[in-house]
Backbone as a chain_set.jsonl record, in Angstrom:
{"seq": "XXXXXXXXXXXXXXXXXXXXXXXXXXXXXXXXXXXXXXXXXXXXXXXXXXXXXXXXXXXXXXXXXXXXXXXXXXXXXXXXXXXXXXXXXXXXXXXXXXXXXXXXXXXXXXXXXXXXXXXXXXXXXXXXXXXXXXXXXXXXXXXXXXXXXXXXXXXXXXXXXXXXXXXXXXXXXXXXXXXXXXXXXXXXXXXXXXXXXXXXXXXXXXXXXXXXXXXXXXX", "coords": {"N": [[120.218, 249.017, 3.917], [121.981, 249.114, 6.021], [120.647, 247.473, 7.761], [120.844, 244.968, 6.48], [123.551, 244.542, 6.538], [123.942, 244.34, 9.227], [122.525, 242.049, 9.741], [123.989, 240.178, 8.301], [126.377, 240.239, 9.713], [125.533, 239.249, 12.144], [124.778, 236.664, 11.444], [127.227, 235.61, 10.681], [128.589, 235.713, 13.105], [127.099, 233.866, 14.544], [127.617, 231.555, 13.129], [130.359, 231.299, 13.624], [130.296, 230.892, 16.355], [128.926, 228.455, 16.567], [130.74, 226.839, 15.168], [132.962, 227.016, 16.769], [131.99, 225.801, 19.062], [131.509, 223.286, 18.057], [134.117, 222.474, 17.525], [135.08, 222.345, 20.068], [133.685, 220.148, 20.999], [134.77, 218.074, 19.599], [137.058, 215.415, 20.016], [140.428, 214.86, 19.84], [142.091, 212.107, 18.116], [144.432, 211.252, 19.266], [144.102, 211.963, 21.898], [141.951, 210.343, 22.594], [143.201, 207.838, 22.329], [145.135, 208.0, 24.328], [143.564, 208.154, 26.626], [142.34, 205.662, 26.449], [144.524, 203.927, 26.76], [145.229, 204.607, 29.32], [143.005, 203.695, 30.741], [143.267, 200.957, 30.21], [145.665, 200.411, 31.536], [144.913, 200.933, 34.131], [143.052, 198.893, 34.41], [144.686, 196.643, 34.098], [146.343, 196.989, 36.324], [144.448, 196.659, 38.298], [143.75, 194.014, 37.774], [146.185, 192.738, 38.38], [146.441, 193.419, 41.032], [144.194, 192.108, 42.013], [144.918, 189.483, 41.437], [147.189, 189.219, 43.028], [146.002, 189.603, 45.499], [144.329, 187.388, 45.565], [146.222, 185.34, 45.523], [147.453, 185.841, 47.934], [145.352, 185.319, 49.671], [145.055, 182.552, 49.235], [147.502, 181.651, 50.206], [147.219, 182.34, 52.871], [145.116, 180.627, 53.589], [146.38, 178.15, 53.222], [148.348, 178.374, 55.155], [146.764, 178.435, 57.44], [145.689, 175.859, 57.317], [148.039, 174.358, 57.646], [148.789, 175.17, 60.199], [146.642, 174.136, 61.634], [147.025, 171.382, 61.262], [149.516, 171.047, 62.49], [148.819, 171.745, 65.087], [147.025, 169.701, 65.697], [148.741, 167.487, 65.617], [150.415, 168.104, 67.758], [148.609, 167.988, 69.862], [147.979, 165.273, 69.744], [150.448, 164.151, 70.444], [150.594, 165.12, 73.019], [148.447, 163.782, 74.213], [149.425, 161.166, 74.07], [151.654, 161.348, 75.753], [150.366, 161.845, 78.174], [148.942, 159.444, 78.465], [151.081, 157.62, 78.747], [152.153, 158.579, 81.109], [150.019, 158.133, 82.876], [149.936, 155.347, 82.749], [152.397, 154.676, 83.895], [151.95, 155.619, 86.477], [149.854, 153.945, 87.298], [151.18, 151.483, 87.26], [153.081, 151.939, 89.231], [151.421, 152.27, 91.455], [150.299, 149.706, 91.55], [152.574, 148.207, 92.142], [153.216, 149.227, 94.657], [150.955, 148.433, 96.076], [151.251, 145.677, 95.912], [153.571, 145.352, 97.419], [152.626, 146.243, 99.832], [150.891, 144.244, 100.425], [152.466, 142.248, 101.331], [153.293, 140.987, 104.38], [153.075, 140.734, 108.022], [150.586, 139.563, 108.456], [150.333, 137.799, 106.4], [150.248, 137.038, 102.868], [148.191, 139.15, 101.344], [147.11, 139.06, 98.808], [147.226, 136.322, 98.211], [145.459, 135.303, 100.144], [143.093, 136.577, 99.409], [142.75, 135.401, 96.967], [142.237, 132.782, 97.798], [139.893, 133.195, 99.232], [138.226, 134.054, 97.197], [137.971, 131.684, 95.751], [136.583, 130.133, 97.594], [134.162, 131.499, 97.938], [133.158, 132.305, 95.473], [133.242, 130.463, 93.095], [132.51, 130.418, 90.444], [133.419, 132.719, 89.15], [136.042, 132.598, 89.814], [139.527, 132.324, 89.076], [142.205, 130.215, 88.166], [145.465, 130.522, 89.573], [148.765, 129.941, 89.426], [150.924, 130.965, 90.887], [149.722, 131.975, 93.217], [148.7, 129.606, 94.269], [151.039, 128.185, 94.828], [152.071, 129.792, 96.859], [150.121, 129.395, 98.855], [150.4, 126.623, 99.396], [152.974, 126.586, 100.39], [152.738, 127.944, 102.773], [150.747, 126.781, 104.293], [150.921, 125.501, 106.735], [151.51, 127.416, 108.515], [150.284, 129.324, 110.995], [150.452, 132.041, 111.343], [150.538, 133.1, 108.833], [148.363, 131.962, 107.518], [145.385, 131.977, 108.992], [143.028, 130.32, 111.275], [140.411, 130.417, 110.162], [141.1, 130.888, 107.535], [142.441, 128.523, 106.989], [140.37, 126.67, 107.008], [139.038, 127.36, 104.65], [141.119, 126.76, 102.985], [141.299, 123.965, 103.141], [139.053, 123.219, 101.699], [139.899, 124.116, 99.234], [142.168, 122.502, 98.831], [140.99, 120.05, 98.503], [140.31, 119.983, 95.894], [142.662, 119.642, 94.577], [144.878, 118.215, 92.13], [146.813, 115.671, 90.443], [150.393, 116.066, 90.505], [150.62, 118.096, 92.382], [148.749, 117.392, 94.325], [149.76, 114.905, 95.183], [152.271, 115.697, 96.201], [151.478, 117.303, 98.316], [150.234, 115.483, 100.035], [152.424, 113.798, 100.622], [154.061, 115.607, 102.003], [152.512, 116.127, 104.267], [152.446, 113.568, 105.427], [155.155, 113.272, 105.99], [155.502, 115.196, 107.95], [153.918, 114.124, 110.018], [155.273, 111.706, 110.544], [157.662, 112.725, 111.417], [156.882, 113.958, 113.756], [156.103, 111.726, 115.222], [158.562, 110.447, 115.519], [159.84, 112.354, 117.089], [158.355, 112.14, 119.439], [159.007, 109.571, 120.226], [161.711, 109.83, 120.82], [161.561, 111.613, 122.928], [160.255, 110.112, 124.869], [162.187, 108.301, 125.542], [164.072, 109.856, 126.706], [165.612, 111.465, 129.638], [163.562, 112.556, 132.457], [163.553, 115.482, 132.883], [164.575, 116.479, 130.448], [162.694, 115.421, 128.79], [160.435, 116.821, 129.561], [161.145, 119.404, 128.735], [161.344, 119.002, 126.021], [158.708, 118.322, 125.411], [157.396, 120.68, 125.998], [158.452, 122.396, 124.073], [157.578, 121.088, 121.75], [154.776, 121.345, 121.966], [154.507, 124.064, 121.763], [155.478, 124.695, 119.236], [154.791, 122.697, 117.316], [152.208, 121.639, 117.582], [149.987, 122.878, 116.331], [150.771, 122.622, 113.684], [150.896, 119.841, 113.431], [148.229, 119.177, 113.815], [147.072, 120.344, 111.565], [148.348, 118.933, 109.516], [147.328, 116.402, 109.997], [144.61, 116.791, 109.424], [144.764, 117.356, 106.727], [145.758, 114.958, 105.666], [143.593, 113.245, 106.265], [141.748, 114.325, 104.585], [142.801, 114.096, 101.951], [143.776, 111.518, 101.634]], "CA": [[121.585, 248.512, 3.74], [122.544, 248.9, 7.349], [119.99, 246.298, 8.344], [121.397, 243.767, 5.844], [124.921, 244.357, 7.043], [123.845, 243.858, 10.61], [122.059, 240.659, 9.687], [125.122, 239.355, 7.827], [127.347, 240.132, 10.813], [124.947, 238.376, 13.156], [124.841, 235.29, 10.923], [128.619, 235.177, 10.725], [128.925, 235.46, 14.499], [126.426, 232.626, 14.933], [128.36, 230.441, 12.513], [131.624, 231.142, 14.346], [130.011, 230.336, 17.661], [128.63, 227.032, 16.372], [131.955, 226.154, 14.754], [133.817, 226.917, 17.935], [131.389, 224.797, 19.932], [131.73, 221.984, 17.422], [135.528, 222.121, 17.721], [135.272, 221.956, 21.473], [133.117, 218.805, 21.215], [135.585, 217.079, 18.883], [138.226, 214.988, 20.79], [141.465, 214.322, 18.93], [142.355, 210.662, 18.213], [145.54, 211.022, 20.2], [143.553, 212.054, 23.255], [141.195, 209.107, 22.807], [144.155, 206.74, 22.502], [145.761, 208.148, 25.65], [142.583, 207.766, 27.635], [142.145, 204.215, 26.341], [145.686, 203.292, 27.362], [145.144, 204.829, 30.768], [142.001, 202.767, 31.256], [143.812, 199.595, 30.163], [146.648, 200.296, 32.596], [144.178, 200.809, 35.39], [142.456, 197.564, 34.465], [145.775, 195.694, 34.348], [146.737, 197.114, 37.727], [143.384, 196.039, 39.097], [143.871, 192.553, 37.613], [147.355, 192.29, 39.13], [146.105, 193.543, 42.454], [143.264, 191.023, 42.319], [145.671, 188.219, 41.427], [148.019, 189.201, 44.231], [145.112, 189.407, 46.641], [143.887, 185.992, 45.529], [147.359, 184.512, 45.919], [147.63, 186.051, 49.375], [144.273, 184.579, 50.346], [145.373, 181.13, 49.167], [148.604, 181.399, 51.136], [146.667, 182.388, 54.229], [144.353, 179.396, 53.795], [147.35, 177.07, 53.393], [148.98, 178.562, 56.469], [145.792, 178.019, 58.45], [145.632, 174.398, 57.294], [149.28, 173.859, 58.24], [148.706, 175.409, 61.645], [145.661, 173.192, 62.192], [147.662, 170.057, 61.276], [150.544, 171.076, 63.538], [148.133, 171.748, 66.378], [146.479, 168.361, 65.913], [149.868, 166.603, 65.932], [150.872, 168.43, 69.097], [147.614, 167.456, 70.8], [148.132, 163.814, 69.753], [151.636, 163.867, 71.237], [150.262, 165.409, 74.408], [147.624, 162.676, 74.706], [150.29, 160.0, 74.255], [152.446, 161.569, 76.973], [149.474, 161.685, 79.328], [148.671, 158.013, 78.612], [152.274, 156.982, 79.299], [152.26, 159.003, 82.508], [148.993, 157.408, 83.623], [150.338, 153.937, 82.814], [153.466, 154.573, 84.891], [151.347, 155.804, 87.796], [149.123, 152.723, 87.643], [152.158, 150.444, 87.555], [153.673, 152.247, 90.532], [150.416, 151.958, 92.476], [150.184, 148.246, 91.64], [153.768, 147.733, 92.843], [153.088, 149.6, 96.063], [149.939, 147.568, 96.678], [151.822, 144.331, 96.046], [154.484, 145.379, 98.562], [151.821, 146.38, 101.052], [150.227, 142.965, 100.688], [153.418, 141.343, 101.958], [153.477, 141.428, 105.768], [152.911, 139.747, 109.082], [149.318, 138.863, 108.324], [150.316, 136.946, 105.218], [150.095, 137.657, 101.55], [146.771, 139.465, 101.16], [146.695, 138.597, 97.483], [146.98, 134.88, 98.305], [144.247, 135.078, 100.934], [141.964, 137.0, 98.581], [142.609, 134.334, 95.964], [141.597, 131.666, 98.482], [138.521, 133.609, 99.563], [137.476, 134.07, 95.939], [137.658, 130.291, 95.426], [135.6, 129.612, 98.545], [132.88, 132.195, 97.884], [132.664, 132.574, 94.115], [133.991, 129.587, 92.188], [132.12, 130.674, 89.051], [134.265, 133.774, 88.583], [137.413, 132.365, 90.247], [140.464, 131.877, 88.042], [143.403, 129.582, 88.719], [146.733, 131.257, 89.498], [149.777, 129.036, 89.954], [151.738, 131.669, 91.886], [148.95, 132.019, 94.458], [148.616, 128.245, 94.81], [152.346, 127.854, 95.403], [152.176, 130.486, 98.14], [149.24, 128.729, 99.813], [150.981, 125.333, 99.775], [154.194, 126.838, 101.161], [152.436, 128.531, 104.093], [149.506, 126.229, 104.853], [151.141, 125.049, 108.116], [151.914, 128.574, 109.306], [149.077, 130.035, 111.455], [150.643, 133.483, 111.231], [150.261, 133.454, 107.441], [146.984, 131.536, 107.23], [144.753, 131.721, 110.288], [142.138, 129.164, 111.337], [139.333, 130.558, 109.172], [141.72, 130.724, 106.219], [142.765, 127.116, 106.794], [139.124, 125.985, 106.655], [138.853, 127.582, 103.213], [142.206, 126.071, 102.294], [140.939, 122.552, 103.034], [138.133, 123.114, 100.556], [140.718, 124.297, 98.025], [143.023, 121.327, 98.671], [140.167, 118.92, 98.064], [140.257, 120.009, 94.433], [144.004, 119.459, 93.992], [145.036, 117.038, 91.273], [148.149, 115.392, 89.916], [151.592, 116.134, 91.33], [150.391, 118.996, 93.516], [148.037, 116.617, 95.353], [150.701, 113.905, 95.698], [153.289, 116.371, 97.002], [150.847, 117.783, 99.55], [150.053, 114.303, 100.884], [153.75, 113.363, 101.073], [154.549, 116.564, 103.001], [151.753, 115.904, 105.503], [152.92, 112.307, 106.005], [156.494, 113.509, 106.532], [155.329, 115.937, 109.207], [153.395, 113.21, 111.026], [156.358, 110.783, 110.904], [158.649, 113.495, 112.166], [156.343, 114.134, 115.11], [156.158, 110.424, 115.889], [159.965, 110.231, 115.897], [160.142, 113.237, 118.222], [157.71, 111.587, 120.635], [159.786, 108.393, 120.641], [162.945, 110.304, 121.429], [161.232, 112.242, 124.202], [159.899, 109.061, 125.851], [163.418, 107.636, 125.974], [164.95, 110.834, 127.342], [165.374, 111.683, 131.074], [162.338, 113.338, 132.732], [163.679, 116.912, 132.668], [164.731, 116.707, 129.02], [161.418, 115.083, 128.155], [159.521, 117.935, 129.802], [161.562, 120.522, 127.887], [160.987, 118.644, 124.65], [157.246, 118.374, 125.297], [157.012, 122.097, 125.965], [158.845, 122.913, 122.768], [156.689, 120.496, 120.737], [153.435, 121.891, 122.083], [154.538, 125.46, 121.325], [155.852, 124.846, 117.829], [154.322, 121.69, 116.382], [150.843, 121.169, 117.793], [149.132, 123.404, 115.264], [151.244, 122.023, 112.435], [150.483, 118.439, 113.438], [146.778, 119.116, 113.642], [146.766, 120.653, 110.16], [148.811, 117.81, 108.69], [146.371, 115.309, 110.198], [143.384, 117.114, 108.677], [145.056, 117.263, 105.291], [145.824, 113.535, 105.322], [142.252, 112.712, 106.285], [141.012, 114.851, 103.43], [143.348, 113.711, 100.647], [144.18, 110.102, 101.552]], "C": [[122.225, 248.218, 5.091], [121.941, 247.68, 7.994], [120.553, 245.02, 7.778], [122.779, 243.473, 6.378], [124.884, 243.806, 8.455], [123.431, 242.406, 10.653], [123.187, 239.727, 9.304], [126.114, 239.141, 8.964], [126.845, 239.169, 11.875], [125.028, 236.915, 12.744], [126.244, 234.75, 11.046], [129.026, 234.849, 12.161], [128.329, 234.151, 14.988], [127.156, 231.41, 14.405], [129.649, 230.184, 13.278], [131.39, 230.471, 15.711], [129.757, 228.844, 17.58], [129.876, 226.256, 16.014], [132.884, 225.936, 15.945], [133.306, 225.844, 18.896], [131.606, 223.401, 19.393], [133.147, 221.528, 17.609], [135.79, 221.667, 19.157], [134.767, 220.547, 21.731], [133.92, 217.703, 20.55], [136.822, 216.76, 19.701], [139.239, 214.388, 19.836], [141.68, 212.829, 19.163], [143.448, 210.351, 19.226], [145.057, 211.061, 21.644], [142.765, 210.805, 23.597], [142.123, 207.945, 23.093], [144.788, 206.785, 23.884], [144.81, 207.702, 26.756], [142.355, 206.263, 27.644], [143.28, 203.46, 27.021], [145.646, 203.429, 28.891], [144.152, 203.858, 31.415], [142.539, 201.339, 31.292], [144.83, 199.366, 31.28], [145.971, 200.112, 33.952], [143.572, 199.414, 35.551], [143.507, 196.498, 34.747], [146.228, 195.741, 35.802], [145.715, 196.455, 38.636], [143.46, 194.526, 39.018], [145.039, 192.023, 38.425], [147.091, 192.336, 40.634], [145.176, 192.416, 42.891], [143.971, 189.683, 42.388], [146.526, 188.098, 42.678], [147.177, 188.958, 45.477], [144.641, 187.967, 46.726], [144.991, 185.058, 45.988], [147.603, 184.624, 47.422], [146.584, 185.289, 50.17], [144.562, 183.082, 50.368], [146.5, 180.774, 50.139], [148.107, 181.402, 52.576], [145.884, 181.13, 54.554], [145.3, 178.218, 54.041], [148.035, 177.16, 54.75], [148.048, 178.107, 57.588], [145.679, 176.498, 58.512], [146.855, 173.797, 57.971], [149.264, 174.019, 59.751], [147.758, 174.419, 62.309], [146.269, 171.79, 62.309], [148.711, 169.978, 62.384], [149.916, 171.025, 64.923], [147.586, 170.365, 66.713], [147.577, 167.366, 66.283], [150.346, 166.84, 67.362], [149.905, 167.885, 70.147], [147.713, 165.934, 70.896], [149.338, 163.405, 70.592], [151.358, 164.075, 72.722], [149.43, 164.291, 75.008], [148.458, 161.429, 74.96], [151.124, 160.143, 75.531], [151.607, 161.364, 78.217], [149.151, 160.211, 79.568], [149.859, 157.29, 79.226], [152.443, 157.319, 80.78], [151.262, 158.248, 83.375], [149.372, 155.947, 83.797], [151.422, 153.746, 83.865], [152.913, 154.708, 86.305], [150.593, 154.557, 88.247], [150.074, 151.592, 88.0], [152.797, 150.673, 88.921], [152.704, 151.92, 91.665], [150.277, 150.449, 92.677], [151.375, 147.662, 92.407], [153.689, 148.026, 94.332], [152.067, 148.726, 96.775], [150.479, 146.164, 96.906], [152.776, 144.266, 97.23], [153.707, 145.456, 99.871], [151.148, 145.071, 101.428], [151.148, 141.947, 101.347], [153.634, 141.8, 103.402], [153.211, 140.317, 106.748], [151.633, 138.948, 108.928], [149.243, 137.963, 107.111], [150.14, 137.741, 103.951], [148.608, 137.871, 101.292], [146.261, 138.963, 99.817], [146.38, 137.1, 97.507], [145.709, 134.564, 99.065], [142.991, 135.487, 100.168], [141.676, 135.97, 97.494], [141.865, 133.145, 96.571], [140.134, 131.989, 98.795], [137.643, 133.624, 98.308], [137.064, 132.653, 95.542], [136.53, 129.774, 96.319], [134.217, 130.219, 98.338], [132.308, 132.361, 96.476], [133.458, 131.767, 93.099], [133.685, 129.876, 90.719], [133.038, 131.701, 88.403], [135.739, 133.603, 88.973], [138.27, 131.871, 89.093], [141.73, 131.346, 88.7], [144.636, 130.458, 88.532], [147.802, 130.409, 90.184], [150.599, 129.692, 91.062], [151.025, 131.699, 93.231], [148.866, 130.628, 95.098], [149.929, 127.848, 95.465], [152.506, 128.519, 96.765], [151.326, 129.797, 99.21], [149.848, 127.418, 100.303], [152.239, 125.516, 100.617], [153.889, 127.29, 102.593], [151.213, 127.907, 104.781], [149.676, 125.709, 106.279], [151.505, 126.198, 109.053], [150.672, 129.379, 109.721], [149.215, 131.562, 111.394], [150.363, 133.972, 109.807], [148.808, 133.145, 107.085], [146.328, 131.158, 108.552], [143.745, 130.577, 110.183], [141.023, 129.245, 110.29], [139.875, 130.403, 107.754], [142.042, 129.272, 105.937], [141.519, 126.298, 106.443], [138.842, 126.144, 105.162], [139.918, 126.837, 102.412], [141.911, 124.576, 102.147], [139.989, 122.319, 101.859], [138.907, 123.224, 99.253], [141.564, 123.05, 97.768], [142.243, 120.116, 98.18], [140.085, 118.851, 96.538], [141.611, 119.83, 93.77], [144.069, 118.173, 93.179], [146.504, 116.856, 90.909], [149.261, 115.514, 90.931], [151.396, 117.034, 92.547], [149.706, 118.26, 94.658], [148.988, 115.605, 95.997], [151.737, 114.551, 96.622], [152.722, 116.848, 98.341], [150.654, 116.634, 100.539], [151.396, 113.845, 101.461], [154.293, 114.294, 102.162], [153.83, 116.37, 104.34], [152.213, 114.624, 106.193], [154.294, 112.485, 106.65], [156.425, 114.246, 107.869], [154.857, 114.999, 110.323], [154.475, 112.222, 111.465], [157.401, 111.493, 111.753], [158.171, 113.708, 113.61], [156.383, 112.828, 115.901], [157.575, 110.136, 116.362], [160.334, 111.094, 117.099], [159.556, 112.693, 119.513], [158.479, 110.375, 121.15], [161.063, 108.816, 121.343], [162.672, 110.903, 122.811], [160.89, 111.194, 125.266], [161.135, 108.349, 126.371], [164.356, 108.574, 126.719], [164.649, 110.926, 128.833], [164.191, 112.603, 131.288], [162.468, 114.826, 132.429], [163.781, 117.246, 131.174], [163.42, 116.439, 128.296], [160.428, 116.228, 128.344], [159.856, 119.137, 128.899], [161.166, 120.27, 126.433], [159.49, 118.743, 124.421], [156.765, 119.812, 125.193], [157.315, 122.711, 124.605], [157.921, 122.401, 121.683], [155.309, 121.123, 120.772], [153.393, 123.328, 121.57], [154.712, 125.58, 119.819], [155.074, 123.921, 116.905], [152.87, 121.267, 116.523], [149.915, 121.613, 116.672], [149.492, 122.767, 113.923], [150.8, 120.566, 112.326], [148.989, 118.317, 113.189], [146.393, 119.381, 112.183], [147.188, 119.507, 109.233], [147.831, 116.639, 108.798], [145.092, 115.552, 109.396], [143.591, 116.982, 107.164], [145.113, 115.801, 104.849], [144.435, 112.898, 105.308], [141.447, 113.143, 105.046], [141.499, 114.225, 102.118], [143.692, 112.227, 100.54], [142.993, 109.224, 101.213]], "O": [[122.913, 247.214, 5.271], [122.627, 246.932, 8.692], [120.73, 244.055, 8.523], [123.138, 242.324, 6.637], [125.671, 242.937, 8.831], [123.91, 241.628, 11.479], [123.347, 238.646, 9.871], [126.627, 238.04, 9.166], [127.607, 238.381, 12.434], [125.305, 236.038, 13.563], [126.456, 233.608, 11.451], [129.71, 233.858, 12.416], [128.959, 233.414, 15.747], [127.307, 230.394, 15.084], [130.006, 229.04, 13.555], [132.162, 229.619, 16.153], [130.273, 228.062, 18.379], [130.067, 225.138, 16.492], [133.49, 224.879, 16.121], [134.085, 225.082, 19.469], [131.851, 222.456, 20.142], [133.393, 220.343, 17.829], [136.582, 220.763, 19.425], [135.319, 219.824, 22.56], [133.772, 216.53, 20.892], [137.574, 217.665, 20.063], [138.902, 213.472, 19.086], [141.478, 212.336, 20.273], [143.405, 209.347, 19.937], [145.526, 210.307, 22.496], [142.866, 210.265, 24.698], [141.866, 207.151, 23.997], [144.961, 205.754, 24.534], [145.187, 206.985, 27.682], [142.197, 205.657, 28.703], [143.056, 202.495, 27.752], [145.98, 202.506, 29.633], [144.411, 203.285, 32.473], [142.314, 200.601, 32.251], [144.872, 198.3, 31.894], [146.367, 199.293, 34.781], [143.568, 198.832, 36.636], [143.274, 195.571, 35.523], [146.465, 194.711, 36.434], [146.061, 195.786, 39.61], [143.271, 193.826, 40.013], [144.923, 190.99, 39.084], [147.459, 191.435, 41.387], [145.328, 191.844, 43.97], [143.688, 188.853, 43.252], [146.592, 187.043, 43.309], [147.568, 188.22, 46.381], [144.56, 187.391, 47.81], [144.751, 184.111, 46.737], [147.917, 183.64, 48.092], [146.882, 184.691, 51.204], [144.349, 182.416, 51.381], [146.461, 179.739, 50.805], [148.519, 180.577, 53.393], [145.972, 180.616, 55.669], [145.073, 177.398, 54.93], [148.27, 176.147, 55.409], [148.478, 177.479, 58.555], [145.586, 175.913, 59.591], [146.746, 172.86, 58.762], [149.671, 173.121, 60.489], [148.028, 173.923, 63.403], [146.066, 171.096, 63.305], [148.793, 168.992, 63.117], [150.418, 170.346, 65.819], [147.667, 169.912, 67.854], [147.384, 166.51, 67.146], [150.646, 165.893, 68.088], [150.325, 167.383, 71.189], [147.555, 165.362, 71.975], [149.275, 162.441, 71.355], [151.823, 163.313, 73.57], [149.651, 163.884, 76.148], [148.236, 160.716, 75.938], [151.282, 159.188, 76.291], [152.069, 160.784, 79.2], [149.089, 159.764, 80.713], [149.692, 156.452, 80.113], [152.821, 156.472, 81.589], [151.597, 157.781, 84.464], [149.158, 155.369, 84.862], [151.389, 152.784, 84.633], [153.345, 154.007, 87.219], [150.67, 154.154, 89.408], [149.815, 150.828, 88.93], [153.026, 149.728, 89.676], [153.094, 151.369, 92.694], [150.156, 149.968, 93.803], [151.216, 146.746, 93.214], [154.044, 147.191, 95.163], [152.268, 148.325, 97.921], [150.217, 145.537, 97.932], [152.806, 143.276, 97.96], [154.065, 144.833, 100.871], [150.868, 144.817, 102.599], [150.697, 140.92, 101.855], [154.119, 142.91, 103.619], [153.128, 139.142, 106.393], [151.61, 137.759, 109.247], [148.18, 137.413, 106.822], [149.914, 138.951, 103.969], [147.86, 136.922, 101.055], [145.126, 138.5, 99.703], [145.401, 136.655, 96.908], [144.961, 133.664, 98.683], [141.954, 134.83, 100.263], [140.524, 135.706, 97.15], [140.976, 132.572, 95.941], [139.253, 131.143, 98.635], [136.47, 133.255, 98.354], [135.954, 132.437, 95.056], [135.635, 129.067, 95.857], [133.208, 129.542, 98.535], [131.101, 132.538, 96.314], [134.249, 132.32, 92.335], [134.512, 129.607, 89.848], [133.395, 131.565, 87.232], [136.59, 134.368, 88.521], [137.814, 131.105, 88.244], [142.256, 131.93, 89.647], [144.831, 131.058, 87.475], [147.74, 130.189, 91.394], [150.93, 129.049, 92.057], [151.647, 131.475, 94.27], [148.952, 130.493, 96.318], [149.934, 127.243, 96.537], [153.006, 127.908, 97.709], [151.771, 129.636, 100.346], [149.815, 127.133, 101.5], [152.535, 124.681, 101.471], [154.676, 127.051, 103.509], [150.706, 128.464, 105.754], [148.681, 125.494, 106.971], [151.776, 125.985, 110.234], [150.071, 130.049, 108.882], [148.218, 132.283, 111.395], [149.993, 135.129, 109.607], [148.12, 133.942, 106.447], [146.673, 130.144, 109.158], [143.621, 129.944, 109.135], [140.727, 128.259, 109.614], [139.203, 129.857, 106.879], [141.937, 128.819, 104.797], [141.6, 125.344, 105.669], [138.456, 125.188, 104.49], [139.659, 126.348, 101.312], [142.246, 123.984, 101.121], [140.117, 121.339, 101.125], [138.615, 122.52, 98.286], [141.67, 122.591, 96.631], [142.802, 119.25, 97.505], [139.824, 117.792, 95.967], [141.712, 119.861, 92.543], [143.41, 117.182, 93.493], [147.318, 117.768, 91.052], [149.103, 115.116, 92.085], [151.941, 116.766, 93.617], [150.037, 118.472, 95.824], [149.014, 115.468, 97.22], [152.044, 114.021, 97.69], [153.401, 116.802, 99.366], [150.884, 116.795, 101.738], [151.493, 113.539, 102.649], [154.907, 113.836, 103.125], [154.445, 116.439, 105.404], [152.355, 114.599, 107.416], [154.569, 111.928, 107.714], [157.185, 113.959, 108.793], [155.349, 115.077, 111.449], [154.581, 111.929, 112.656], [157.949, 110.919, 112.694], [158.959, 113.646, 114.554], [156.662, 112.827, 117.1], [157.775, 109.639, 117.47], [161.037, 110.65, 118.007], [160.188, 112.773, 120.567], [158.591, 110.171, 122.358], [161.45, 108.222, 122.349], [163.455, 110.72, 123.743], [161.209, 111.38, 126.44], [161.144, 107.849, 127.496], [165.34, 108.123, 127.305], [163.572, 110.523, 129.27], [163.842, 113.366, 130.387], [161.588, 115.393, 131.781], [163.144, 118.186, 130.699], [163.071, 117.119, 127.331], [159.679, 116.573, 127.43], [158.961, 119.797, 128.372], [160.723, 121.17, 125.719], [159.046, 119.194, 123.365], [155.862, 120.13, 124.42], [156.507, 123.464, 124.062], [157.517, 123.154, 120.798], [154.728, 121.404, 119.724], [152.386, 123.767, 121.014], [154.144, 126.479, 119.198], [154.724, 124.33, 115.798], [152.35, 120.585, 115.639], [149.151, 120.813, 116.132], [148.615, 122.42, 113.132], [150.379, 120.114, 111.261], [148.544, 117.45, 112.437], [145.504, 118.727, 111.637], [146.475, 119.16, 108.292], [147.543, 115.97, 107.806], [144.559, 114.638, 108.769], [142.699, 116.551, 106.433], [144.587, 115.443, 103.796], [144.136, 112.094, 104.425], [140.592, 112.411, 104.548], [140.685, 113.865, 101.267], [143.882, 111.731, 99.43], [143.137, 108.007, 101.102]]}, "num_chains": 1, "name": "protein.A"}
């Protein structure tokens, strides 16, 4: 009898233990629901965080693009300023050179123009301003020396139209003027004639010789 009672008690204890363990393994629906909601909240927070992070990344990309565009515009403006500065410097240098070319030895630009015609007609280009300067100073040995005048004769041989006619008329006028001066000097008293001859030889001899050569060339 004692053995049966002990067995019954042992069985009952085993049942209670199993029941208690089973209760511990059972999770109430309310607990499941709470855990589910918690998980959903965490997922929503993660989604929002991801969306915010994505939006931030897009803004950063847009900012980088804007910065790149602004930088490119600034560099373009800088290049334009440098070009304008360079252009002004070149213009200033050209002006200074042009001023330097004006002096006692004549207009260097005009002489270079004449030299270009004499030595390289293939690449030479007509310039009216240079021609006018040459025709205005062709009787002045200080502007156009002897070697320059030799080149000028070659240039004058190619003159046409009114420029050629005017050059011939000017040379003829110079020769007539010299003839008149000689007539006046021959009729003047000896001392005055000597003074006149000295003045003519100093001022007009070179001019007369050039006028004579021009007439022989163009007439």
